[in-house]
C-alpha positions in Angstrom: -136.8 10.2 -69.1 -136.9 6.9 -70.8 -139.5 3.9 -69.9 -138.1 0.5 -68.6 -140.3 -2.6 -68.8 -140.2 -3.2 -65.0 -138.7 0.1 -63.7 -135.1 -1.1 -62.8 -132.8 1.3 -61.0 -134.4 4.6 -61.6 -136.4 3.4 -64.5 -140.0 4.7 -64.7 -143.3 3.4 -65.0 -146.4 5.3 -67.0 -149.1 5.3 -63.9 -152.4 7.0 -63.1 -153.8 7.6 -59.6 -157.5 7.4 -59.9 -160.7 7.5 -57.6 -162.9 4.9 -58.8 -166.4 4.9 -56.7 -165.5 5.1 -52.9 -162.1 3.5 -53.6 -158.8 4.9 -54.8 -156.0 3.4 -56.6 -152.9 3.4 -58.9 -153.5 2.3 -62.7 -150.5 1.2 -64.8 -149.9 -1.0 -68.0 -150.1 -4.5 -67.4 -146.9 -4.9 -69.6 -145.1 -2.6 -67.1 -145.1 -4.6 -64.2 -142.8 -7.5 -63.3 -144.2 -11.1 -64.4 -146.2 -13.2 -62.0 -144.3 -14.1 -58.8 -142.4 -12.6 -55.9 -141.1 -9.7 -57.9 -144.4 -8.4 -58.8 -145.7 -8.8 -55.4 -142.6 -6.9 -53.9 -143.2 -4.2 -56.8 -146.8 -3.4 -55.8 -146.1 -3.3 -51.9 -143.3 -0.9 -52.3 -145.6 0.9 -54.7 -148.2 1.2 -52.1 -145.8 1.5 -49.3 -147.2 -1.3 -47.3 -143.7 -2.2 -46.1 -143.7 1.3 -44.4 -146.0 1.9 -41.2 -148.8 4.2 -42.6 -148.0 3.4 -46.4 -146.0 6.6 -46.1 -143.6 5.9 -48.5 -145.8 5.1 -51.2 -149.2 5.7 -52.9 -151.7 3.9 -50.4 -153.7 5.7 -48.0 -153.6 3.3 -45.0 -156.8 1.6 -45.9 -157.9 -1.1 -47.8 -160.2 1.2 -50.0 -157.1 3.5 -50.9 -154.5 0.4 -51.5 -155.7 -0.8 -54.8 -153.9 -1.5 -57.8 -155.4 -2.1 -61.3 -152.9 -3.7 -64.1 -154.3 -3.1 -67.3 -153.4 -4.9 -70.5 -152.8 -2.4 -73.6 -153.0 -5.4 -75.6 -156.7 -6.3 -76.9 -157.5 -10.0 -76.7 -159.2 -11.9 -79.9 -162.6 -11.0 -78.4 -161.7 -7.0 -78.3 -162.1 -7.2 -74.6 -159.6 -5.2 -72.1 -157.9 -7.4 -69.7 -157.2 -5.8 -66.3 -155.7 -7.7 -63.1 -156.9 -6.4 -59.8 -154.4 -6.4 -56.7 -155.4 -5.8 -53.0 -152.4 -4.7 -51.4 -152.8 -5.2 -47.5 -152.3 -1.8 -46.1 -150.4 -2.7 -42.7 -148.5 -5.9 -44.1 -146.7 -6.9 -46.9 -149.1 -9.1 -48.6 -150.9 -9.1 -51.7 -154.1 -10.5 -52.8 -155.4 -11.7 -56.2 -158.4 -13.3 -55.4 -161.2 -11.3 -56.4 -162.3 -7.7 -58.1 -162.8 -4.4 -57.1 -166.3 -3.3 -58.8 -165.4 0.7 -57.7 -162.2 0.7 -59.4 -163.7 -1.2 -62.5 -165.3 1.9 -63.1 -162.0 3.7 -63.0 -160.6 1.2 -65.7 -163.4 1.7 -67.8 -162.4 5.5 -67.6 -158.9 4.7 -67.8 -159.5 2.9 -71.2 -161.2 5.9 -73.0 -158.1 8.4 -71.5 -155.3 6.2 -72.3 -156.7 5.8 -75.9 -157.4 1.8 -75.7 -160.9 2.7 -77.4 -161.9 5.4 -79.5 -164.8 7.7 -78.3 -168.3 7.3 -79.5 -170.3 10.3 -77.8 -172.3 10.8 -75.9 -171.9 7.0 -74.5 -168.8 4.8 -75.3 -169.0 1.0 -74.6 -166.2 -0.5 -73.2 -165.6 -4.2 -72.6 -163.4 -5.3 -69.7 -162.3 -8.9 -68.9 -161.4 -9.1 -65.2 -158.5 -11.6 -65.2 -159.0 -12.5 -61.4 -162.5 -14.0 -61.9 -162.8 -14.5 -65.7 -165.5 -12.2 -65.6 -166.6 -9.7 -68.8 -168.0 -6.7 -67.8 -169.6 -4.0 -70.2 -169.0 -0.5 -68.9 -170.8 2.5 -70.6 -168.6 5.7 -70.4 -169.9 9.4 -70.8 -167.6 10.9 -73.7 -167.4 13.9 -76.1 -165.5 13.8 -79.3 -161.9 14.3 -77.9 -162.1 12.0 -74.9 -164.0 11.3 -71.7 -166.3 13.5 -69.5 -164.9 15.1 -66.6 -168.1 16.7 -65.3 -171.4 15.3 -64.4 -174.0 15.5 -62.1 -174.3 12.0 -60.9 -173.8 11.1 -57.1 -173.0 8.2 -55.5 -173.2 7.6 -51.3 -169.9 8.2 -49.6 -168.3 10.6 -52.2 -169.2 14.3 -51.7 -169.2 15.7 -55.1 -171.3 14.5 -58.5 -169.5 13.2 -61.5 -170.0 11.5 -64.9 -172.3 8.3 -64.6 -170.3 5.1 -65.6 -172.5 2.0 -65.3 -170.7 -1.3 -65.4 -172.9 -4.8 -66.3 -171.3 -8.0 -65.0 -172.2 -10.6 -67.5 -172.8 -14.2 -66.3 -170.8 -13.5 -63.0 -171.2 -16.4 -61.1 -167.6 -18.1 -59.8 -166.1 -21.0 -61.4 -167.6 -23.2 -58.9 -171.1 -21.4 -59.2 -173.5 -19.2 -57.3 -172.9 -21.5 -54.5 -169.3 -22.6 -54.3 -169.9 -25.1 -51.7 -172.8 -26.8 -53.2 -175.4 -25.1 -50.9 -177.2 -21.7 -49.7 -176.6 -22.3 -46.3 -173.8 -23.7 -44.3 -173.0 -24.4 -40.6 -169.5 -23.7 -39.7 -167.9 -24.8 -36.4 -165.8 -21.8 -35.4 -163.4 -21.9 -32.5 -164.3 -19.3 -30.3 -167.6 -18.4 -31.5 -169.5 -22.2 -31.7 -171.7 -23.0 -34.6 -173.1 -20.3 -36.8 -174.9 -20.5 -40.1 -173.5 -18.8 -43.0 -174.5 -18.5 -46.8 -171.6 -18.7 -49.1 -172.4 -17.1 -52.4 -170.0 -16.3 -55.3 -171.5 -13.5 -57.8 -168.8 -11.4 -59.2 -166.9 -12.3 -55.8 -167.0 -14.7 -53.0 -168.9 -13.4 -50.0 -169.6 -14.9 -46.7 -172.9 -13.5 -45.3 -173.9 -14.1 -41.3 -176.9 -12.3 -39.5 -175.6 -9.2 -37.9 -177.7 -10.6 -34.9 -176.1 -13.7 -34.9 -172.7 -11.8 -33.3 -174.7 -9.6 -31.1 -175.2 -6.5 -33.7 -178.1 -4.7 -34.5 -176.9 -4.0 -38.2 -176.9 -0.4 -37.9 -173.5 0.0 -36.4 -170.9 2.3 -38.0 -167.4 1.5 -38.7 -165.7 3.0 -35.7 -168.1 1.1 -33.3 -167.1 -2.2 -35.1 -163.3 -1.3 -35.5 -163.4 -0.3 -31.9 -164.3 -3.9 -30.5 -161.3 -5.8 -30.6 -163.3 -8.8 -29.7 -165.7 -8.5 -32.3 -163.0 -8.1 -35.1 -161.6 -11.2 -33.6 -164.7 -13.6 -33.9 -165.4 -11.8 -37.6 -162.0 -13.0 -38.7 -162.1 -16.4 -37.2 -165.8 -16.6 -39.2 -164.0 -15.3 -42.2 -161.3 -18.0 -41.8 -163.4 -20.7 -41.2 -165.1 -19.8 -44.2 -161.9 -19.7 -46.3 -161.0 -23.1 -45.1 -164.4 -24.3 -46.4 -163.4 -22.7 -49.8 -160.2 -24.5 -49.7 -158.3 -21.3 -50.0 -156.4 -22.1 -46.6 -155.9 -25.1 -44.6 -156.0 -23.2 -41.1 -158.5 -20.5 -40.5 -155.6 -18.4 -38.8 -153.7 -18.5 -42.2 -156.3 -16.6 -43.9 -155.2 -13.0 -42.8 -152.0 -13.6 -43.9 -152.1 -15.5 -47.3 -155.8 -14.2 -48.7 -156.8 -11.2 -46.6 -159.3 -9.6 -48.8 -161.2 -12.9 -50.3 -163.7 -13.9 -49.1 -165.1 -11.0 -47.4 -167.5 -11.0 -44.8 -170.7 -9.3 -44.6 -172.9 -8.9 -41.9 -176.9 -8.4 -42.9 -180.0 -7.5 -41.3 -183.9 -6.7 -42.4 -184.4 -2.8 -43.2 -184.6 -0.3 -40.4 -184.3 3.3 -40.0 -180.7 4.2 -39.5 -178.2 7.2 -39.2 -175.1 7.2 -41.5 -171.6 7.9 -40.7 -172.6 11.5 -42.3 -175.3 12.0 -40.2 -177.9 11.5 -42.6 -181.1 9.5 -41.9 -182.0 6.5 -44.0 -185.5 5.4 -43.6 -186.4 1.8 -43.5 -188.8 2.0 -46.7 -185.7 3.4 -48.8 -183.7 0.2 -48.5 -184.2 -3.4 -49.3 -181.7 -4.8 -46.9 -179.1 -3.3 -44.4 -175.7 -4.5 -44.6 -172.0 -4.0 -43.3 -169.1 -5.5 -45.0 -165.4 -6.2 -44.0 -162.5 -5.1 -45.7 -158.8 -6.7 -44.8 -159.9 -7.2 -41.1 -161.6 -3.9 -41.0 -165.4 -2.4 -41.5 -165.6 -0.8 -44.9 -166.4 2.8 -44.8 -169.0 2.5 -47.1 -169.5 -0.9 -49.2 -167.1 -2.7 -51.5 -169.0 -3.0 -54.8 -168.3 -6.6 -56.0 -169.8 -7.1 -52.4 -172.9 -5.1 -53.3 -173.2 -6.8 -56.4 -173.1 -10.2 -54.7 -175.5 -9.0 -52.0 -177.9 -8.0 -54.3 -177.8 -11.0 -56.1 -178.2 -13.3 -53.0 -181.4 -11.5 -52.1 -182.8 -13.2 -55.2 -181.7 -16.6 -54.3 -184.0 -18.4 -52.2 -182.6 -20.2 -49.0 -179.7 -17.9 -48.4 -179.4 -15.5 -45.5 -179.9 -12.4 -47.2 -183.0 -13.8 -49.0 -184.4 -14.4 -45.9 -183.9 -10.9 -44.5 -184.5 -9.0 -47.3 -187.9 -7.1 -48.0 -187.8 -6.5 -52.0 -189.4 -3.8 -53.3 -188.6 -4.0 -56.9 -188.2 -7.4 -59.1 -184.8 -6.2 -60.8 -182.7 -3.8 -58.6 -182.1 -3.9 -55.0 -181.2 -1.3 -52.5 -178.5 -1.8 -49.9 -178.3 0.4 -47.1 -174.7 0.8 -45.7 -172.5 3.1 -43.6 -172.6 6.2 -45.6 -176.0 5.8 -47.5 -177.6 3.6 -50.3 -176.2 1.6 -53.3 -178.7 0.6 -56.0 -177.6 -2.6 -57.7 -179.4 -3.8 -60.8 -180.0 -7.7 -61.0 -181.1 -9.9 -63.8 -182.4 -13.0 -62.8 -183.9 -16.0 -64.7 -185.4 -19.3 -63.7 -188.0 -20.1 -61.3 -187.5 -19.0 -57.2 -185.7 -22.6 -56.5 -183.7 -22.9 -59.7 -183.0 -19.0 -59.8 -180.0 -18.2 -62.1 -178.2 -14.7 -62.1 -177.6 -13.4 -65.6 -176.2 -10.3 -64.8 -175.5 -7.5 -62.2 -175.1 -3.8 -62.6 -174.0 -0.9 -60.7 -173.6 2.9 -61.6 -170.3 4.5 -60.0 -168.3 8.0 -61.0 -164.6 8.1 -61.3 -162.0 10.6 -61.3 -158.4 11.1 -62.7 -156.2 12.6 -59.6 -152.9 12.3 -61.0 -151.1 11.0 -64.4 -147.5 10.8 -64.7 -144.4 8.5 -64.4 -143.5 6.6 -61.4 -140.0 5.6 -60.0 -140.1 2.0 -58.4 -137.4 0.8 -56.2 -134.4 -1.4 -57.6 -136.5 -5.1 -58.2 -132.9 -6.9 -58.3 
């Protein structure tokens, strides 16, 4: 079987199906996909099957968390970093969003780098330095390894995944966006949203741009589960309208109604509230003392089943930034970590901040994930001509 650069008719491309954190996606060499442009978008849509109802004719799982692609360069940069490009493929429409990163699948990229021989194992922990090409952010990852490769077993557990695995730590260095921590210049914005009215938001860009609103401002208590949110059509319409208005404020689109089509994954919208006891979607009880902030995040116009990891990194950082909505609602119990309560449990994020409260600068954010190879082989894309 011969590998051809972009697949071609009955050509093949090496690929792996990998779970990273609470997401799942396809990882493949960046050099094996078409160059930037319509052909690449078409390739990714067909790979995930987003031009087919339910993504039946592809690798997607009909949710945003299972419709992700990581294109990893096998050519090292001058600094030795491993570049990778993230694509969020809309599970319901033939749309590809390159606007951000996926923190869950970044752990999968670190594992991929070891398994595919991009770095040499250095037991017991191998350091992998990554460069996310979407956000121009460097990530330092540590992967448990043995002499002949990556560890596949471990006892570390994350909320939302039933089985334990090896702990992969990812640390995002100087994670603020190109326009800084506050891409609109202020920790608080007032958006005038058609159909909703005026609403206060915080737009923060740490690892990925997020739009924060108070859950109470859209009539929620903050502990709702995804099915409750997704089952309220008017609420979904209002949340997308708010996100669309923020996308206009950020300059991503000219009209709010274009956001779902042109930039469905970025910015993400997050509803936050102060800690309170709640029940997870798995039936467990989380006490208010076990979290520092309660949050629900949207992903491609639906409630995330757990929590997006770039969203968790940004949420944790925002609680340390005076003047933001998350800072006003959080109940901090640690100077260097934040516990976020989400639908499937609790995620702890490390945060390194310098400067005083009024001029705080986020130097780094980190999170532990697990990752697991599900399949490794060759894919046969459709004809791209």
